[in-house]
BAROMI-443727 format. One line per field, with one value per residue: x, y, z of N, C-alpha, C in turn. Coordinates in Angstrom, 2 decimals, padded with zeros to 5 digits. Layout:
// residues N
n.c1	c(X;...) .
n.c2	c(Y;...) .
n.c3	c(Z;...) .
ca.c1	c(X;...) .
ca.c2	c(Y;...) .
ca.c3	c(Z;...) .
c.c1	c(X;...) .
c.c2	c(Y;...) .
c.c3	c(Z;...) .
//
This chain:
// residues 103
n.c1	c(000.82;001.94;003.86;002.28;000.72;002.37;004.01;001.91;000.97;003.07;002.96;002.22;-000.29;-003.49;-004.76;-005.72;-007.85;-007.43;-008.37;-011.13;-011.58;-014.02;-015.03;-013.44;-014.33;-016.98;-016.46;-015.05;-017.07;-018.79;-017.19;-017.01;-019.74;-020.27;-018.47;-019.58;-022.04;-021.16;-020.17;-017.48;-014.57;-012.93;-010.50;-008.59;-009.84;-012.10;-010.92;-009.76;-012.05;-013.15;-011.22;-011.42;-014.07;-013.86;-012.29;-014.08;-016.16;-014.83;-014.87;-013.46;-014.29;-014.48;-011.94;-008.63;-007.62;-005.12;-005.05;-005.81;-003.78;-003.88;-005.61;-004.11;-001.97;-003.29;-004.13;-001.70;-000.97;000.20;-001.84;-003.96;-002.65;-002.33;-005.01;-005.82;-004.14;-001.63;001.86;003.57;006.26;006.96;008.38;010.83;010.22;009.03;006.19;002.89;002.36;004.79;006.41;008.96;008.67;008.85;010.87) .
n.c2	c(-001.19;001.26;001.62;002.21;004.43;006.49;007.84;009.22;010.82;012.57;014.05;017.29;017.81;016.33;014.94;012.70;010.56;007.41;005.82;006.51;008.78;008.95;006.36;004.94;006.13;005.19;002.40;002.27;003.10;000.91;-001.00;000.19;000.16;-002.61;-003.43;-002.12;-003.42;-005.97;-005.44;-004.66;-002.90;-000.88;001.03;002.28;002.01;003.58;006.12;006.40;006.46;008.88;010.76;010.40;011.22;013.94;014.75;014.21;015.99;018.26;018.44;016.54;014.06;012.99;012.91;011.51;009.02;009.52;012.21;012.72;013.59;016.32;017.06;016.48;018.21;020.65;020.49;020.72;023.28;026.62;028.39;026.79;025.71;028.04;028.66;026.59;026.92;025.70;025.46;025.97;025.43;023.58;020.50;020.53;021.57;019.52;018.24;017.02;014.77;013.90;015.08;017.40;020.77;023.74;026.38) .
n.c3	c(000.00;000.81;-001.19;-003.34;-002.48;-001.30;-003.35;-004.62;-002.56;-002.29;-004.60;-005.92;-006.97;-006.86;-009.06;-010.68;-009.47;-008.00;-006.07;-004.37;-001.71;-000.38;-000.60;001.18;003.53;003.60;003.78;006.23;007.87;007.72;009.00;011.53;012.32;012.36;014.35;016.52;016.66;017.37;019.82;020.12;020.67;018.51;018.41;016.71;014.22;014.68;015.05;012.53;010.91;011.81;010.91;008.13;007.86;008.51;006.35;004.25;004.89;004.36;001.68;000.20;-000.69;-003.32;-004.15;-004.63;-002.31;-001.24;-000.95;001.59;003.14;003.12;005.18;007.47;007.01;007.23;009.92;011.13;010.61;011.26;011.80;012.80;015.02;016.56;017.04;018.74;020.80;020.88;020.98;018.10;017.79;019.58;020.83;019.46;016.93;015.53;014.05;015.03;013.50;012.93;010.97;009.97;010.56;008.56;009.59) .
ca.c1	c(000.00;002.81;004.51;001.28;000.17;003.34;004.31;000.77;000.92;004.13;002.65;001.54;-001.67;-004.18;-005.67;-006.33;-008.16;-007.37;-009.15;-011.83;-011.59;-015.37;-015.21;-012.82;-015.24;-018.08;-015.95;-014.75;-018.38;-019.26;-016.36;-017.42;-021.08;-020.17;-017.80;-020.57;-022.99;-020.51;-019.68;-016.03;-014.02;-011.83;-010.08;-007.93;-010.86;-012.92;-010.12;-009.64;-013.35;-013.28;-010.36;-012.03;-015.27;-013.40;-011.89;-015.29;-016.87;-014.00;-015.04;-012.47;-014.87;-014.26;-010.51;-007.85;-007.44;-003.84;-005.31;-006.07;-002.64;-004.26;-006.21;-003.00;-001.22;-004.09;-004.09;-000.37;-000.67;000.39;-003.16;-004.67;-001.92;-002.63;-006.41;-005.98;-003.20;-000.46;003.08;003.99;007.68;007.22;009.00;011.92;009.73;008.46;004.74;002.22;002.41;006.18;007.23;009.64;008.11;009.78;010.88) .
ca.c2	c(000.00;002.43;001.77;002.81;005.70;007.54;008.73;010.09;011.80;013.56;014.88;018.52;017.78;015.05;015.09;011.46;009.66;005.97;005.23;007.66;008.93;008.66;004.90;004.55;006.57;004.22;001.12;002.39;003.17;-000.47;-001.62;000.78;-000.34;-004.03;-003.51;-001.70;-004.53;-007.09;-004.88;-004.72;-001.56;-000.77;002.42;002.81;002.12;004.75;007.32;006.46;006.91;010.30;011.54;010.35;012.05;015.33;014.97;014.25;017.24;019.33;018.40;015.68;012.72;012.50;013.01;010.31;008.87;010.09;013.60;012.82;014.31;017.74;017.25;016.53;019.45;021.72;020.36;021.12;024.65;027.58;028.97;025.86;025.66;029.23;028.58;025.65;027.28;024.82;026.11;025.25;025.10;022.59;019.25;020.85;021.85;018.35;018.28;015.89;013.57;013.49;015.73;018.59;022.00;024.80;027.46) .
ca.c3	c(000.00;000.84;-002.49;-004.23;-002.00;-000.96;-004.48;-004.88;-001.48;-002.52;-005.77;-005.52;-007.46;-006.70;-010.19;-011.16;-008.36;-008.25;-004.99;-003.79;-000.26;000.08;-000.50;002.44;004.59;003.61;004.27;007.66;008.53;007.83;010.05;012.80;012.64;012.70;015.65;017.51;016.73;018.06;021.08;020.06;020.56;017.54;018.61;015.51;013.18;015.02;014.75;011.07;010.40;012.13;010.02;006.80;007.92;008.43;004.96;003.42;005.17;003.77;000.23;-000.44;-000.94;-004.67;-004.43;-004.34;-000.86;-000.84;-000.62;003.02;003.72;003.27;006.50;008.43;006.78;007.81;011.37;011.59;010.20;012.35;012.10;013.67;016.28;017.36;017.46;019.85;021.85;020.90;020.51;016.89;017.83;020.63;020.39;018.53;015.58;014.87;014.16;015.68;012.68;012.81;009.95;010.44;010.03;008.12;010.61) .
c.c1	c(000.87;003.45;003.56;000.92;001.21;003.72;003.16;000.63;001.92;003.90;001.91;000.06;-002.25;-005.22;-006.40;-006.63;-008.12;-008.23;-009.82;-011.85;-012.95;-015.66;-014.60;-013.70;-016.40;-017.61;-015.65;-016.04;-018.96;-018.51;-016.82;-018.78;-021.04;-019.51;-018.77;-021.60;-022.44;-019.96;-018.17;-015.52;-012.81;-011.39;-009.47;-008.93;-011.75;-012.18;-009.97;-010.93;-013.53;-012.45;-010.94;-013.31;-014.92;-013.02;-013.11;-016.05;-016.10;-014.05;-014.09;-013.00;-014.53;-012.81;-009.84;-007.62;-006.10;-003.97;-005.64;-004.95;-002.97;-004.86;-005.11;-002.16;-001.97;-004.02;-002.75;-000.03;-000.54;-000.95;-003.93;-003.97;-002.25;-004.08;-006.58;-004.97;-001.99;000.73;003.59;005.47;008.01;007.78;010.02;011.44;009.18;006.97;004.18;002.24;003.84;006.99;007.84;009.06;009.22;009.71;010.91) .
c.c2	c(001.26;002.69;002.46;004.23;006.82;008.40;009.68;011.16;012.93;014.43;016.14;018.55;016.39;014.97;013.81;010.53;008.20;005.24;006.38;007.63;008.59;007.17;004.39;004.95;005.58;002.90;001.18;002.53;001.78;-001.19;-001.13;000.24;-001.80;-004.21;-003.14;-002.81;-005.70;-006.70;-005.08;-003.30;-001.58;000.69;003.01;002.96;003.33;006.04;007.50;006.98;008.41;011.17;011.55;011.19;013.54;015.66;015.08;015.56;018.45;019.31;017.48;014.29;012.15;012.65;011.67;010.23;009.41;011.58;013.82;013.59;015.78;018.02;017.35;017.79;020.63;021.68;020.81;022.56;025.56;028.19;028.07;025.77;026.85;029.21;027.67;025.89;026.38;025.58;025.35;024.87;024.11;021.32;019.50;021.03;020.65;018.35;016.99;014.63;013.21;014.16;017.00;019.80;022.92;025.92;028.81) .
c.c3	c(000.00;-000.51;-003.48;-003.79;-001.83;-002.16;-004.79;-003.80;-001.74;-003.74;-005.31;-005.94;-007.27;-007.81;-010.61;-010.00;-008.79;-007.22;-004.24;-002.27;000.32;000.23;000.81;003.62;004.72;004.22;005.77;008.46;008.73;008.95;011.42;013.24;013.07;014.08;016.76;017.74;017.54;019.44;021.18;019.86;019.62;017.51;017.33;014.36;013.42;014.67;013.25;010.46;010.63;011.19;008.60;006.77;007.84;006.99;004.05;003.64;004.65;002.25;-000.50;-000.80;-002.30;-005.12;-004.14;-002.84;-000.37;-000.50;000.85;003.72;003.94;004.63;007.55;008.25;007.40;009.34;011.93;011.24;011.42;012.77;013.07;015.02;017.16;017.84;018.67;020.96;021.97;020.33;019.28;016.89;018.95;020.01;019.28;017.09;014.85;015.12;014.73;014.83;012.30;011.73;010.51;009.75;009.54;009.13;009.92) .
//
């Protein structure tokens, strides 16, 4: 999966969708519903569903799933950090998803 997705994540344009983000949202919803039915807690699946839901509500449903990186880039922006009161230079300038920010 990484061999397929990472080159697309690194492209500046997400023009040719190969796997729609909205399909992943639907699939994770099915997983979440089934887990709830079986009374099984799937923490990572729940978190994944939430991130895909944010992406879909941001208008990315019909984009390639690699475009999900935009949500993480936005969450790591200085604007968001200042809104939530987080010091963007904490942890030696390394963002919450592990990439090094430009100072």
